[in-house]
A tleap script that builds the chain and sets N, CA, C and O, in Angstrom:
source leaprc.protein.ff14SB
mol = sequence {
  NMET ASN THR THR SER ILE VAL LEU SER LEU
  ALA SER LEU THR THR LEU ILE LEU GLY LEU
  TYR ALA TRP ARG LEU THR SER SER LYS PRO
  LEU ILE ILE ASN MET LEU PHE GLY SER ALA
  GLY LEU LEU ILE ALA ALA TYR GLY PHE VAL
  ALA GLY ASN SER SER GLN MET THR VAL VAL
  ILE PRO PHE PHE ILE THR MET LEU LEU THR
  GLY ARG ALA VAL ALA ILE SER TRP ARG ALA
  TYR ALA ARG GLY GLU LYS GLU LEU LEU VAL
  PRO SER SER LEU VAL SER GLY ALA ALA MET
  ALA CYS LEU ALA GLY THR ILE ILE ALA TYR
  VAL ASN CTYR
}
set mol.1.N position { -7.450 25.346 -18.896 }
set mol.1.CA position { -7.581 24.195 -18.613 }
set mol.1.C position { -8.801 24.323 -17.728 }
set mol.1.O position { -8.667 24.973 -16.692 }
set mol.2.N position { -10.023 23.760 -18.021 }
set mol.2.CA position { -11.126 23.426 -17.124 }
set mol.2.C position { -11.034 22.965 -15.672 }
set mol.2.O position { -10.056 22.352 -15.242 }
set mol.3.N position { -12.208 23.320 -14.861 }
set mol.3.CA position { -12.225 22.362 -13.536 }
set mol.3.C position { -12.570 21.039 -13.842 }
set mol.3.O position { -12.378 20.118 -13.047 }
set mol.4.N position { -12.983 20.919 -14.762 }
set mol.4.CA position { -13.655 19.041 -14.870 }
set mol.4.C position { -12.452 18.514 -15.336 }
set mol.4.O position { -12.391 17.306 -15.107 }
set mol.5.N position { -10.681 19.325 -16.358 }
set mol.5.CA position { -10.116 18.123 -16.562 }
set mol.5.C position { -9.034 18.480 -15.765 }
set mol.5.O position { -8.018 17.834 -16.026 }
set mol.6.N position { -8.922 19.344 -14.830 }
set mol.6.CA position { -8.381 19.034 -13.320 }
set mol.6.C position { -8.928 17.629 -12.638 }
set mol.6.O position { -8.523 16.468 -12.683 }
set mol.7.N position { -10.088 18.312 -11.955 }
set mol.7.CA position { -11.039 17.141 -11.380 }
set mol.7.C position { -10.190 15.845 -11.801 }
set mol.7.O position { -9.494 15.163 -11.048 }
set mol.8.N position { -10.426 15.644 -13.309 }
set mol.8.CA position { -10.097 14.134 -14.067 }
set mol.8.C position { -8.949 13.877 -13.921 }
set mol.8.O position { -8.661 12.769 -13.469 }
set mol.9.N position { -7.864 14.864 -14.271 }
set mol.9.CA position { -6.572 14.519 -14.075 }
set mol.9.C position { -6.516 14.178 -12.676 }
set mol.9.O position { -5.595 13.368 -12.788 }
set mol.10.N position { -6.637 14.172 -12.119 }
set mol.10.CA position { -6.726 14.426 -10.310 }
set mol.10.C position { -6.816 12.606 -10.089 }
set mol.10.O position { -5.964 11.751 -9.849 }
set mol.11.N position { -8.491 12.568 -10.338 }
set mol.11.CA position { -8.526 11.253 -10.644 }
set mol.11.C position { -8.460 10.291 -10.556 }
set mol.11.O position { -8.895 9.265 -10.033 }
set mol.12.N position { -6.998 11.238 -11.945 }
set mol.12.CA position { -6.063 9.637 -12.572 }
set mol.12.C position { -4.925 9.547 -11.832 }
set mol.12.O position { -4.139 8.601 -11.792 }
set mol.13.N position { -4.866 10.811 -11.118 }
set mol.13.CA position { -3.298 10.374 -10.751 }
set mol.13.C position { -3.545 9.664 -9.790 }
set mol.13.O position { -3.086 8.524 -9.864 }
set mol.14.N position { -4.507 10.099 -8.273 }
set mol.14.CA position { -5.011 9.025 -7.537 }
set mol.14.C position { -5.563 8.022 -7.784 }
set mol.14.O position { -6.085 7.729 -6.709 }
set mol.15.N position { -5.845 7.176 -8.572 }
set mol.15.CA position { -6.270 6.062 -8.975 }
set mol.15.C position { -4.480 5.334 -9.861 }
set mol.15.O position { -4.365 4.125 -10.059 }
set mol.16.N position { -3.778 5.950 -10.099 }
set mol.16.CA position { -2.215 4.993 -10.644 }
set mol.16.C position { -1.940 5.506 -9.028 }
set mol.16.O position { -1.587 4.469 -8.467 }
set mol.17.N position { -1.938 5.852 -8.709 }
set mol.17.CA position { -0.954 5.618 -7.284 }
set mol.17.C position { -1.546 4.924 -6.192 }
set mol.17.O position { -0.840 4.574 -5.247 }
set mol.18.N position { -2.974 4.648 -6.226 }
set mol.18.CA position { -3.637 3.902 -5.335 }
set mol.18.C position { -3.129 2.161 -5.674 }
set mol.18.O position { -2.493 1.335 -5.019 }
set mol.19.N position { -3.841 2.147 -7.152 }
set mol.19.CA position { -3.624 1.100 -8.113 }
set mol.19.C position { -2.416 0.215 -7.491 }
set mol.19.O position { -2.490 -0.979 -7.204 }
set mol.20.N position { -1.072 1.219 -7.318 }
set mol.20.CA position { 0.247 0.875 -7.430 }
set mol.20.C position { 0.936 0.205 -6.193 }
set mol.20.O position { 1.830 -0.621 -6.009 }
set mol.21.N position { -0.156 1.179 -5.222 }
set mol.21.CA position { -0.084 0.483 -3.708 }
set mol.21.C position { -0.844 -1.020 -4.095 }
set mol.21.O position { 0.030 -1.864 -4.297 }
set mol.22.N position { -1.847 -1.423 -4.207 }
set mol.22.CA position { -2.991 -1.914 -4.254 }
set mol.22.C position { -2.040 -3.213 -5.160 }
set mol.22.O position { -2.757 -4.202 -5.311 }
set mol.23.N position { -0.896 -3.364 -5.652 }
set mol.23.CA position { -0.827 -4.152 -7.236 }
set mol.23.C position { 0.094 -4.202 -5.990 }
set mol.23.O position { -0.040 -5.364 -5.607 }
set mol.24.N position { 1.186 -3.418 -4.919 }
set mol.24.CA position { 2.245 -3.726 -4.077 }
set mol.24.C position { 2.028 -5.219 -3.363 }
set mol.24.O position { 2.622 -6.295 -3.438 }
set mol.25.N position { 1.022 -4.788 -2.730 }
set mol.25.CA position { -0.005 -5.593 -2.245 }
set mol.25.C position { -0.393 -6.577 -2.037 }
set mol.25.O position { -0.726 -7.160 -1.005 }
set mol.26.N position { -0.357 -6.942 -3.557 }
set mol.26.CA position { -1.067 -8.320 -3.748 }
set mol.26.C position { -1.201 -8.615 -5.064 }
set mol.26.O position { -2.247 -8.917 -5.640 }
set mol.27.N position { 0.143 -8.497 -5.631 }
set mol.27.CA position { 1.066 -8.501 -6.999 }
set mol.27.C position { -0.077 -9.458 -8.006 }
set mol.27.O position { 0.137 -10.494 -8.635 }
set mol.28.N position { -1.213 -8.726 -7.877 }
set mol.28.CA position { -2.449 -9.100 -8.661 }
set mol.28.C position { -2.058 -8.028 -10.055 }
set mol.28.O position { -1.882 -6.810 -10.095 }
set mol.29.N position { -1.999 -9.536 -11.586 }
set mol.29.CA position { -1.827 -8.445 -12.532 }
set mol.29.C position { -2.947 -7.653 -13.215 }
set mol.29.O position { -2.983 -6.615 -13.875 }
set mol.30.N position { -4.207 -8.912 -12.629 }
set mol.30.CA position { -5.333 -8.003 -13.105 }
set mol.30.C position { -5.637 -6.241 -12.726 }
set mol.30.O position { -6.363 -5.369 -13.203 }
set mol.31.N position { -4.732 -6.314 -11.711 }
set mol.31.CA position { -5.709 -5.551 -10.562 }
set mol.31.C position { -4.726 -4.086 -11.094 }
set mol.31.O position { -5.201 -2.971 -11.307 }
set mol.32.N position { -3.474 -4.426 -11.205 }
set mol.32.CA position { -3.130 -3.253 -11.707 }
set mol.32.C position { -3.236 -2.671 -13.694 }
set mol.32.O position { -3.081 -1.572 -14.226 }
set mol.33.N position { -3.611 -4.233 -14.320 }
set mol.33.CA position { -4.363 -3.840 -15.382 }
set mol.33.C position { -6.116 -2.479 -15.332 }
set mol.33.O position { -6.797 -1.780 -16.083 }
set mol.34.N position { -6.055 -2.690 -14.595 }
set mol.34.CA position { -7.611 -2.274 -14.082 }
set mol.34.C position { -7.206 -1.031 -13.865 }
set mol.34.O position { -7.711 -0.187 -14.606 }
set mol.35.N position { -6.679 -0.779 -13.315 }
set mol.35.CA position { -6.273 0.857 -12.507 }
set mol.35.C position { -5.079 1.162 -13.977 }
set mol.35.O position { -4.934 2.357 -14.233 }
set mol.36.N position { -4.614 0.582 -14.502 }
set mol.36.CA position { -3.811 1.512 -15.328 }
set mol.36.C position { -4.811 1.681 -16.121 }
set mol.36.O position { -5.517 2.623 -15.761 }
set mol.37.N position { -5.235 1.049 -17.242 }
set mol.37.CA position { -7.112 1.305 -18.175 }
set mol.37.C position { -7.371 2.157 -17.559 }
set mol.37.O position { -7.163 3.247 -18.091 }
set mol.38.N position { -8.101 2.171 -15.776 }
set mol.38.CA position { -9.001 3.221 -15.282 }
set mol.38.C position { -8.354 4.482 -15.527 }
set mol.38.O position { -9.068 5.397 -15.936 }
set mol.39.N position { -6.649 4.775 -15.280 }
set mol.39.CA position { -5.903 6.087 -15.011 }
set mol.39.C position { -6.172 6.386 -16.851 }
set mol.39.O position { -6.868 7.366 -17.118 }
set mol.40.N position { -5.623 5.549 -18.031 }
set mol.40.CA position { -5.810 6.058 -18.623 }
set mol.40.C position { -6.965 7.147 -19.626 }
set mol.40.O position { -6.958 8.194 -20.273 }
set mol.41.N position { -7.742 6.201 -19.261 }
set mol.41.CA position { -9.147 6.399 -19.308 }
set mol.41.C position { -9.816 7.544 -19.089 }
set mol.41.O position { -10.589 8.246 -19.742 }
set mol.42.N position { -9.149 7.575 -17.595 }
set mol.42.CA position { -9.474 9.102 -16.985 }
set mol.42.C position { -9.297 10.509 -18.022 }
set mol.42.O position { -10.130 11.291 -18.481 }
set mol.43.N position { -7.622 10.407 -18.160 }
set mol.43.CA position { -6.601 10.691 -18.921 }
set mol.43.C position { -7.587 10.794 -20.314 }
set mol.43.O position { -8.517 11.596 -20.227 }
set mol.44.N position { -7.536 10.521 -20.776 }
set mol.44.CA position { -8.830 10.382 -22.312 }
set mol.44.C position { -9.604 11.162 -21.811 }
set mol.44.O position { -9.504 12.200 -22.465 }
set mol.45.N position { -10.267 11.274 -21.094 }
set mol.45.CA position { -12.064 11.908 -20.872 }
set mol.45.C position { -10.997 13.335 -20.462 }
set mol.45.O position { -10.722 13.971 -21.479 }
set mol.46.N position { -10.412 13.882 -19.251 }
set mol.46.CA position { -9.940 15.071 -19.168 }
set mol.46.C position { -9.400 15.925 -20.334 }
set mol.46.O position { -9.428 17.152 -20.432 }
set mol.47.N position { -8.746 14.724 -21.471 }
set mol.47.CA position { -8.578 15.561 -22.674 }
set mol.47.C position { -9.799 16.394 -23.304 }
set mol.47.O position { -10.040 17.595 -23.425 }
set mol.48.N position { -10.544 15.047 -23.694 }
set mol.48.CA position { -11.107 15.565 -23.957 }
set mol.48.C position { -12.438 17.172 -23.808 }
set mol.48.O position { -12.898 17.861 -24.719 }
set mol.49.N position { -12.623 17.238 -22.653 }
set mol.49.CA position { -12.992 18.249 -21.791 }
set mol.49.C position { -12.186 19.465 -22.211 }
set mol.49.O position { -12.850 20.404 -22.649 }
set mol.50.N position { -10.688 19.628 -22.144 }
set mol.50.CA position { -9.592 20.625 -22.362 }
set mol.50.C position { -10.020 21.034 -24.289 }
set mol.50.O position { -10.434 22.007 -24.919 }
set mol.51.N position { -9.608 19.636 -24.578 }
set mol.51.CA position { -9.985 20.161 -26.417 }
set mol.51.C position { -11.197 20.530 -27.133 }
set mol.51.O position { -11.305 20.434 -28.356 }
set mol.52.N position { -12.394 21.090 -26.103 }
set mol.52.CA position { -13.832 21.499 -25.769 }
set mol.52.C position { -14.368 20.726 -27.014 }
set mol.52.O position { -14.867 21.497 -27.833 }
set mol.53.N position { -14.392 19.755 -27.283 }
set mol.53.CA position { -15.418 18.568 -27.880 }
set mol.53.C position { -16.018 17.433 -26.678 }
set mol.53.O position { -15.852 16.241 -26.423 }
set mol.54.N position { -16.644 18.340 -26.241 }
set mol.54.CA position { -17.086 17.337 -25.204 }
set mol.54.C position { -18.296 16.726 -25.237 }
set mol.54.O position { -19.235 17.477 -24.975 }
set mol.55.N position { -18.596 15.477 -25.503 }
set mol.55.CA position { -18.882 14.449 -26.723 }
set mol.55.C position { -19.707 13.856 -24.975 }
set mol.55.O position { -19.478 14.284 -23.844 }
set mol.56.N position { -20.666 12.760 -25.429 }
set mol.56.CA position { -20.962 12.384 -24.411 }
set mol.56.C position { -20.151 10.884 -23.559 }
set mol.56.O position { -20.375 10.403 -22.447 }
set mol.57.N position { -18.848 10.338 -25.001 }
set mol.57.CA position { -18.101 9.633 -24.411 }
set mol.57.C position { -17.121 10.034 -23.034 }
set mol.57.O position { -16.572 9.232 -22.279 }
set mol.58.N position { -17.086 11.641 -22.960 }
set mol.58.CA position { -16.078 12.293 -21.654 }
set mol.58.C position { -17.025 12.201 -20.962 }
set mol.58.O position { -16.656 12.767 -19.933 }
set mol.59.N position { -18.668 11.655 -20.712 }
set mol.59.CA position { -18.832 11.856 -19.026 }
set mol.59.C position { -18.774 9.814 -19.209 }
set mol.59.O position { -18.235 9.233 -18.268 }
set mol.60.N position { -19.375 8.853 -20.489 }
set mol.60.CA position { -19.443 8.075 -20.427 }
set mol.60.C position { -18.597 7.183 -19.826 }
set mol.60.O position { -19.035 6.335 -19.049 }
set mol.61.N position { -16.929 7.316 -20.213 }
set mol.61.CA position { -15.753 6.598 -20.030 }
set mol.61.C position { -15.122 6.751 -18.293 }
set mol.61.O position { -14.601 5.787 -17.732 }
set mol.62.N position { -15.309 8.331 -17.510 }
set mol.62.CA position { -15.141 8.213 -16.295 }
set mol.62.C position { -16.842 6.970 -15.783 }
set mol.62.O position { -16.958 7.533 -14.695 }
set mol.63.N position { -17.097 6.740 -15.778 }
set mol.63.CA position { -18.811 6.230 -15.427 }
set mol.63.C position { -17.904 4.758 -15.838 }
set mol.63.O position { -17.370 4.009 -15.020 }
set mol.64.N position { -17.910 4.630 -17.086 }
set mol.64.CA position { -17.671 2.961 -16.927 }
set mol.64.C position { -16.212 2.260 -16.021 }
set mol.64.O position { -15.924 1.110 -15.689 }
set mol.65.N position { -15.550 3.553 -15.854 }
set mol.65.CA position { -14.081 3.189 -15.026 }
set mol.65.C position { -14.486 3.047 -13.390 }
set mol.65.O position { -13.947 2.450 -12.458 }
set mol.66.N position { -16.133 4.189 -13.530 }
set mol.66.CA position { -16.217 4.337 -12.196 }
set mol.66.C position { -17.125 2.371 -11.253 }
set mol.66.O position { -17.242 1.784 -10.177 }
set mol.67.N position { -17.426 2.283 -12.536 }
set mol.67.CA position { -18.124 0.879 -12.049 }
set mol.67.C position { -17.220 -0.471 -12.186 }
set mol.67.O position { -17.390 -1.571 -11.659 }
set mol.68.N position { -15.889 0.126 -13.347 }
set mol.68.CA position { -15.292 -1.369 -13.222 }
set mol.68.C position { -14.174 -0.764 -11.679 }
set mol.68.O position { -13.864 -1.816 -11.121 }
set mol.69.N position { -13.851 -0.163 -11.279 }
set mol.69.CA position { -13.423 -0.076 -10.033 }
set mol.69.C position { -14.251 -0.735 -8.763 }
set mol.69.O position { -13.941 -1.589 -7.932 }
set mol.70.N position { -15.462 0.057 -8.990 }
set mol.70.CA position { -16.104 -0.172 -7.443 }
set mol.70.C position { -16.290 -2.502 -8.075 }
set mol.70.O position { -15.873 -3.270 -7.208 }
set mol.71.N position { -16.669 -2.961 -8.972 }
set mol.71.CA position { -17.046 -3.951 -9.107 }
set mol.71.C position { -15.057 -4.704 -8.629 }
set mol.71.O position { -14.742 -5.650 -7.908 }
set mol.72.N position { -14.579 -4.167 -9.073 }
set mol.72.CA position { -13.231 -4.723 -8.666 }
set mol.72.C position { -13.409 -4.288 -6.900 }
set mol.72.O position { -13.513 -5.372 -6.326 }
set mol.73.N position { -13.475 -3.224 -5.924 }
set mol.73.CA position { -13.541 -3.398 -4.663 }
set mol.73.C position { -14.439 -4.115 -4.048 }
set mol.73.O position { -14.388 -4.558 -2.901 }
set mol.74.N position { -15.482 -4.252 -5.035 }
set mol.74.CA position { -16.271 -5.230 -4.165 }
set mol.74.C position { -16.280 -6.388 -3.829 }
set mol.74.O position { -16.653 -6.902 -2.774 }
set mol.75.N position { -15.517 -7.185 -5.496 }
set mol.75.CA position { -14.989 -8.768 -5.411 }
set mol.75.C position { -13.878 -8.528 -4.319 }
set mol.75.O position { -13.719 -9.665 -3.874 }
set mol.76.N position { -13.164 -7.837 -3.750 }
set mol.76.CA position { -11.691 -8.179 -3.452 }
set mol.76.C position { -12.588 -7.606 -1.716 }
set mol.76.O position { -11.929 -8.187 -0.854 }
set mol.77.N position { -13.306 -7.077 -1.261 }
set mol.77.CA position { -14.209 -7.335 -0.118 }
set mol.77.C position { -14.453 -8.369 0.280 }
set mol.77.O position { -14.134 -8.758 1.403 }
set mol.78.N position { -15.196 -9.161 -0.731 }
set mol.78.CA position { -16.452 -10.471 -0.650 }
set mol.78.C position { -15.273 -11.338 -0.512 }
set mol.78.O position { -15.228 -12.161 0.402 }
set mol.79.N position { -14.345 -11.211 -1.331 }
set mol.79.CA position { -13.627 -12.643 -1.247 }
set mol.79.C position { -12.803 -12.458 0.313 }
set mol.79.O position { -12.737 -13.493 0.976 }
set mol.80.N position { -12.371 -11.583 0.734 }
set mol.80.CA position { -11.837 -10.915 2.219 }
set mol.80.C position { -13.271 -11.680 3.195 }
set mol.80.O position { -12.803 -12.498 3.987 }
set mol.81.N position { -14.099 -11.631 3.249 }
set mol.81.CA position { -14.760 -11.772 4.584 }
set mol.81.C position { -15.545 -12.668 4.630 }
set mol.81.O position { -16.272 -13.058 5.544 }
set mol.82.N position { -15.265 -13.328 2.667 }
set mol.82.CA position { -16.329 -14.768 2.401 }
set mol.82.C position { -15.053 -15.915 3.438 }
set mol.82.O position { -15.414 -16.729 4.288 }
set mol.83.N position { -13.068 -15.542 2.884 }
set mol.83.CA position { -12.747 -17.082 2.704 }
set mol.83.C position { -12.350 -16.558 3.872 }
set mol.83.O position { -11.859 -17.465 4.545 }
set mol.84.N position { -12.309 -14.904 4.785 }
set mol.84.CA position { -11.026 -15.432 5.995 }
set mol.84.C position { -10.425 -14.628 5.573 }
set mol.84.O position { -10.152 -14.122 6.662 }
set mol.85.N position { -9.831 -13.880 4.737 }
set mol.85.CA position { -8.228 -13.462 4.215 }
set mol.85.C position { -8.398 -11.881 4.612 }
set mol.85.O position { -8.979 -10.941 4.070 }
set mol.86.N position { -8.090 -11.936 5.089 }
set mol.86.CA position { -8.693 -10.939 6.046 }
set mol.86.C position { -7.130 -9.439 5.548 }
set mol.86.O position { -7.345 -8.229 5.613 }
set mol.87.N position { -5.684 -10.102 5.092 }
set mol.87.CA position { -5.668 -9.064 4.820 }
set mol.87.C position { -5.679 -8.593 3.251 }
set mol.87.O position { -4.824 -7.967 2.624 }
set mol.88.N position { -6.303 -8.848 3.046 }
set mol.88.CA position { -7.140 -8.537 1.073 }
set mol.88.C position { -8.275 -6.866 1.886 }
set mol.88.O position { -8.810 -5.961 1.246 }
set mol.89.N position { -8.251 -7.080 3.431 }
set mol.89.CA position { -9.167 -5.867 3.750 }
set mol.89.C position { -8.643 -4.740 2.897 }
set mol.89.O position { -9.280 -4.211 1.986 }
set mol.90.N position { -6.823 -4.266 3.460 }
set mol.90.CA position { -6.276 -2.618 2.819 }
set mol.90.C position { -6.379 -2.757 0.723 }
set mol.90.O position { -6.869 -1.989 -0.105 }
set mol.91.N position { -5.919 -3.612 0.629 }
set mol.91.CA position { -5.981 -3.498 -0.550 }
set mol.91.C position { -7.800 -3.067 -1.453 }
set mol.91.O position { -7.967 -2.283 -2.387 }
set mol.92.N position { -8.684 -3.761 -0.860 }
set mol.92.CA position { -10.121 -3.529 -1.216 }
set mol.92.C position { -10.725 -1.957 -1.032 }
set mol.92.O position { -11.423 -1.169 -1.670 }
set mol.93.N position { -9.933 -2.022 0.377 }
set mol.93.CA position { -10.203 0.106 0.668 }
set mol.93.C position { -9.150 0.715 -0.167 }
set mol.93.O position { -9.302 1.850 0.284 }
set mol.94.N position { -8.602 0.795 -0.666 }
set mol.94.CA position { -7.386 1.588 -1.771 }
set mol.94.C position { -8.307 1.219 -3.106 }
set mol.94.O position { -9.120 1.969 -3.646 }
set mol.95.N position { -8.121 0.492 -3.314 }
set mol.95.CA position { -9.518 0.227 -4.620 }
set mol.95.C position { -10.860 1.227 -4.485 }
set mol.95.O position { -11.117 2.219 -5.166 }
set mol.96.N position { -11.318 0.880 -3.834 }
set mol.96.CA position { -12.432 1.726 -2.954 }
set mol.96.C position { -12.232 3.096 -3.221 }
set mol.96.O position { -12.977 3.764 -3.939 }
set mol.97.N position { -11.224 3.517 -2.644 }
set mol.97.CA position { -10.794 5.516 -2.450 }
set mol.97.C position { -10.131 5.745 -4.119 }
set mol.97.O position { -10.236 6.878 -4.588 }
set mol.98.N position { -9.567 4.823 -4.839 }
set mol.98.CA position { -9.552 4.899 -6.442 }
set mol.98.C position { -11.056 5.010 -6.640 }
set mol.98.O position { -11.342 6.182 -6.887 }
set mol.99.N position { -11.987 4.313 -6.624 }
set mol.99.CA position { -13.520 4.584 -7.324 }
set mol.99.C position { -13.833 5.754 -6.908 }
set mol.99.O position { -14.018 6.776 -7.570 }
set mol.100.N position { -13.898 5.563 -5.613 }
set mol.100.CA position { -14.812 7.353 -5.082 }
set mol.100.C position { -13.985 8.461 -5.958 }
set mol.100.O position { -14.431 9.178 -6.854 }
set mol.101.N position { -13.019 8.413 -5.585 }
set mol.101.CA position { -11.937 9.457 -6.712 }
set mol.101.C position { -12.642 10.070 -7.988 }
set mol.101.O position { -13.077 11.164 -8.348 }
set mol.102.N position { -12.463 8.100 -8.741 }
set mol.102.CA position { -13.110 8.497 -10.169 }
set mol.102.C position { -14.553 8.584 -10.205 }
set mol.102.O position { -15.063 8.681 -11.321 }
set mol.103.N position { -15.388 8.565 -9.078 }
set mol.103.CA position { -16.999 9.195 -8.936 }
set mol.103.C position { -16.767 10.704 -8.736 }
set mol.103.O position { -17.075 11.416 -9.692 }
set mol.104.N position { -16.420 11.115 -7.969 }
set mol.104.CA position { -15.697 12.292 -8.086 }
set mol.104.C position { -15.920 13.203 -9.668 }
set mol.104.O position { -16.648 14.087 -10.119 }
set mol.105.N position { -14.780 12.330 -10.115 }
set mol.105.CA position { -14.772 13.094 -11.433 }
set mol.105.C position { -15.766 12.630 -12.423 }
set mol.105.O position { -15.588 13.084 -13.553 }
set mol.106.N position { -16.969 11.677 -12.236 }
set mol.106.CA position { -17.527 11.236 -13.019 }
set mol.106.C position { -19.305 12.444 -12.988 }
set mol.106.O position { -20.057 12.947 -13.824 }
set mol.107.N position { -19.194 12.381 -11.558 }
set mol.107.CA position { -20.071 13.557 -11.481 }
set mol.107.C position { -19.315 14.840 -11.971 }
set mol.107.O position { -19.768 15.381 -12.980 }
set mol.108.N position { -18.204 15.392 -11.362 }
set mol.108.CA position { -17.984 16.646 -11.629 }
set mol.108.C position { -18.194 16.908 -13.882 }
set mol.108.O position { -18.649 17.882 -14.482 }
set mol.109.N position { -17.721 15.794 -14.359 }
set mol.109.CA position { -18.097 15.636 -15.803 }
set mol.109.C position { -19.362 15.759 -16.349 }
set mol.109.O position { -19.611 16.092 -17.507 }
set mol.110.N position { -20.312 15.422 -15.302 }
set mol.110.CA position { -21.830 15.039 -16.001 }
set mol.110.C position { -22.316 16.905 -15.235 }
set mol.110.O position { -22.686 17.828 -15.961 }
set mol.111.N position { -22.226 16.973 -14.290 }
set mol.111.CA position { -22.571 19.137 -13.849 }
set mol.111.C position { -22.260 19.306 -14.856 }
set mol.111.O position { -23.203 19.778 -15.490 }
set mol.112.N position { -20.969 19.127 -15.736 }
set mol.112.CA position { -20.371 20.682 -16.341 }
set mol.112.C position { -20.349 19.715 -17.960 }
set mol.112.O position { -19.537 20.177 -18.761 }
set mol.113.N position { -21.071 18.589 -18.415 }
set mol.113.CA position { -21.189 18.351 -19.590 }
set mol.113.C position { -22.601 19.401 -20.541 }
set mol.113.O position { -22.794 19.227 -21.744 }
savepdb mol mol.pdb
quit
């Protein structure tokens, strides 16, 4: 296993753990679906690097997952501040943390592509 696959696998695990915790706080089905989709996508990209066929999709998939989670984090924090729902600040920071883990995986994947 190379460094890129390890970083992408750790980002996938981080996304899954933070997503489950954010889901327990909000009970939002779209949130957990996005997190599960993101975690699976990162594992697929990690497999692409391990299998040796690192095509453009092994870089594009983590990038799209990062964009998906960043958009979700911005939407949750916007709702927390615009509507005054301060209880959404913790799930927003959890999703932001997952997006930052995905960003780290995306950068490592791009550098090692």
